[in-house]
C-alpha positions as CSV (number, residue, x, y, z in Angstrom):
1,M,2.5,32.1,-8.9
2,R,4.4,31.2,-11.9
3,R,2.3,28.4,-14.2
4,R,4.8,26.0,-13.9
5,T,5.2,25.9,-10.5
6,F,1.4,25.2,-10.0
7,D,1.9,22.8,-12.7
8,A,4.5,21.1,-10.9
9,L,2.3,21.1,-7.5
10,M,-0.4,19.5,-9.5
11,I,1.9,16.7,-11.4
12,T,3.3,16.0,-7.6
13,A,-0.2,15.8,-5.8
14,G,-1.8,14.1,-9.1
15,L,1.3,11.3,-8.5
16,A,0.8,11.2,-4.7
17,L,-2.7,10.7,-5.4
18,A,-2.1,7.7,-7.9
19,A,0.3,6.3,-5.5
20,V,-2.3,6.3,-2.7
21,L,-4.7,4.7,-5.0
22,T,-2.3,2.0,-5.9
23,V,-1.6,0.8,-2.5
24,G,-5.4,1.4,-1.5
25,G,-6.2,-1.1,-4.7
26,G,-3.5,-3.5,-3.6
27,L,-4.6,-3.8,0.0
28,L,-8.4,-4.2,-1.2
29,T,-6.9,-6.8,-3.8
30,W,-5.2,-8.4,-0.7
31,A,-8.7,-7.9,1.2
32,H,-10.9,-9.8,-1.3
33,S,-8.3,-12.4,-1.7
34,F,-8.1,-12.9,1.7
35,V,-11.7,-12.9,2.9
36,S,-13.5,-15.1,-0.5
37,D,-10.4,-18.2,-0.2
38,P,-11.6,-18.9,3.2
39,V,-14.9,-18.7,2.7
40,G,-14.5,-21.0,-0.5
41,T,-12.6,-23.4,1.8
42,Q,-14.6,-23.9,4.7
43,L,-17.7,-24.4,3.0
44,A,-16.3,-26.9,0.4
45,A,-15.2,-28.7,3.8
46,Q,-18.3,-29.1,5.0
47,Q,-19.6,-31.4,1.8
48,I,-22.6,-29.9,1.3
49,Y,-24.8,-30.7,-1.8
50,F,-27.9,-29.1,-3.2
51,P,-30.4,-31.6,-4.2
52,E,-30.2,-33.1,-7.5
53,K,-32.0,-31.9,-10.5
54,G,-35.7,-33.3,-10.5
55,S,-35.7,-34.6,-6.9
56,D,-38.5,-34.1,-4.7
57,A,-36.9,-31.7,-2.7
58,L,-36.9,-29.2,-5.5
59,A,-40.5,-29.8,-6.3
60,D,-41.3,-27.6,-3.7
61,P,-42.4,-24.2,-4.7
62,A,-41.0,-22.6,-1.4
63,I,-37.7,-23.8,-2.6
64,K,-37.5,-24.4,-6.7
65,P,-37.1,-21.0,-7.8
66,Y,-34.0,-20.6,-5.5
67,L,-32.0,-23.1,-5.7
68,S,-32.8,-25.2,-9.1
69,Q,-30.0,-22.9,-10.5
70,Y,-27.4,-24.6,-8.1
71,A,-29.1,-28.7,-8.4
72,G,-26.6,-31.1,-7.6
73,Q,-24.0,-28.7,-7.1
74,Q,-21.8,-28.2,-4.0
75,L,-22.2,-25.2,-1.8
76,T,-19.0,-23.2,-2.0
77,T,-19.9,-19.6,-2.6
78,G,-21.5,-17.1,-0.2
79,A,-24.4,-16.9,-2.8
80,Q,-24.9,-20.2,-2.9
81,A,-24.8,-20.5,1.3
82,K,-27.8,-18.0,1.4
83,A,-29.5,-19.6,-1.0
84,Y,-29.2,-22.8,0.6
85,A,-29.9,-20.7,4.3
86,D,-32.9,-18.6,3.2
87,H,-34.7,-21.3,0.6
88,F,-33.9,-24.8,2.1
89,I,-32.8,-24.9,5.7
90,A,-35.5,-22.2,6.6
91,V,-38.4,-23.5,4.4
92,H,-37.6,-26.8,6.5
93,I,-37.4,-25.2,10.0
94,D,-40.7,-23.2,9.2
95,E,-42.5,-26.7,8.2
96,M,-41.3,-28.2,11.4
97,T,-42.5,-25.5,13.7
98,Q,-45.3,-24.3,11.7
99,G,-44.1,-20.7,12.2
100,Q,-42.5,-20.9,15.8
101,T,-39.5,-19.4,16.3
102,Y,-36.8,-21.2,18.2
103,A,-37.5,-18.6,21.2
104,E,-41.1,-19.6,21.2
105,L,-40.5,-23.5,21.2
106,S,-37.8,-23.2,23.9
107,A,-40.0,-21.2,26.4
108,K,-43.1,-23.9,25.4
109,S,-40.3,-26.8,26.4
110,L,-39.1,-25.5,29.4
111,A,-42.5,-24.9,30.6
112,N,-42.7,-28.5,29.2
113,P,-40.1,-30.5,30.5
114,D,-41.5,-34.0,30.3
115,D,-42.4,-33.5,26.7
116,Q,-39.7,-35.3,24.4
117,K,-40.9,-34.8,21.4
118,L,-40.8,-30.9,21.9
119,A,-37.4,-31.0,23.3
120,G,-36.4,-32.7,20.6
121,L,-37.9,-30.4,18.2
122,V,-36.0,-27.8,19.9
123,N,-32.4,-29.5,19.8
124,T,-33.3,-30.1,15.7
125,V,-34.4,-26.4,15.6
126,F,-31.3,-24.9,17.6
127,K,-28.7,-26.7,14.9
128,G,-30.7,-26.1,12.4
129,E,-30.6,-22.1,12.8
130,T,-27.1,-22.2,13.8
131,L,-26.2,-23.9,10.3
132,R,-28.5,-21.2,8.5
133,G,-26.6,-18.3,10.9
134,L,-23.1,-19.6,10.1
135,L,-24.2,-19.9,6.0
136,L,-25.5,-16.5,6.0
137,N,-21.8,-15.1,7.9
138,A,-20.2,-17.0,4.8
139,Y,-22.8,-15.2,3.0
140,A,-22.1,-11.8,4.5
141,F,-17.9,-12.2,3.9
142,G,-18.6,-13.5,0.6
143,Q,-20.4,-9.7,-0.1
144,M,-17.4,-8.2,1.6
145,A,-14.9,-9.7,-0.5
146,T,-16.9,-8.8,-3.8
147,I,-17.1,-5.5,-2.2
148,A,-13.4,-5.3,-1.9
149,L,-12.9,-6.7,-5.4
150,Y,-14.7,-4.0,-7.0
151,G,-13.1,-1.0,-4.6
152,A,-9.6,-2.3,-5.9
153,I,-10.8,-1.9,-9.4
154,A,-12.0,1.6,-8.7
155,A,-8.9,2.4,-7.0
156,F,-6.7,1.1,-9.7
157,V,-9.1,2.7,-12.5
158,G,-8.6,6.1,-10.4
159,A,-4.7,5.7,-10.1
160,G,-4.3,5.0,-13.5
161,V,-6.8,8.5,-14.3
162,M,-4.4,10.3,-12.1
163,L,-1.5,8.9,-13.6
164,V,-2.6,10.2,-17.2
165,L,-3.5,13.7,-15.7
166,A,-0.2,13.5,-14.4
167,L,1.9,12.7,-17.5
168,L,0.0,15.4,-19.5
169,G,0.6,18.3,-16.8
170,L,4.3,17.3,-17.2
171,A,3.9,17.3,-21.0
172,H,1.9,21.2,-20.6
173,L,4.6,22.1,-18.0
174,R,7.6,21.7,-20.7
175,R,5.5,23.9,-23.0
176,V,4.5,26.7,-20.8
177,P,7.4,29.8,-20.9
178,A,9.0,30.4,-17.4
179,E,7.2,33.5,-17.0
180,E,3.7,32.6,-17.6
181,E,1.6,33.7,-13.9
182,V,-1.6,31.9,-13.1
183,R,-4.3,34.2,-12.8
184,I,-6.6,33.2,-10.0
185,G,-9.5,35.1,-9.9
186,A,-9.3,36.9,-12.9
187,G,-11.6,39.8,-13.6
188,L,-11.4,40.7,-10.0
189,K,-10.5,44.2,-8.6
190,V,-9.1,44.8,-5.8
191,T,-9.1,48.1,-4.2
192,A,-7.0,49.3,-0.8
193,A,-9.4,51.3,1.6
């Protein structure tokens, strides 16, 4: 195969790969925006605020190390949603239930339908666990948005590298003599049987 033909094929493949990576990067950028904007908007609409710095809520050693950095802020990001769900709501639910799960409490409540205090606790725990689950979903979607952003950056960098390599190949193509051949497997001898 002529060297110029080989170079032309590699340049074409490099440009095609650069185009595919550019389109992929664009789609990943769109995915990042599509996911992260609603997460922030929906969380902000809930008007959830972290306890103020110095408040009794942040004095709890099960809460303070995780929520102090967000003290007084409005909950608007996936990372904040995870911190609030796992280190504020979960801590309070655990205190109320003394470590019992919603399923355990619900079973006890069904066995004692006249126990209004237990029924109220089941209702409160259900609401708390539901809110906690919703916040953890926001966190998961926030993580997906971040991963899409990193993927977009990698795709754009890859596209740039492929474009530079294709341009270098084009420069090489112009310097190669028309009659030069590509030697594949140089040094191997083929003999007829």
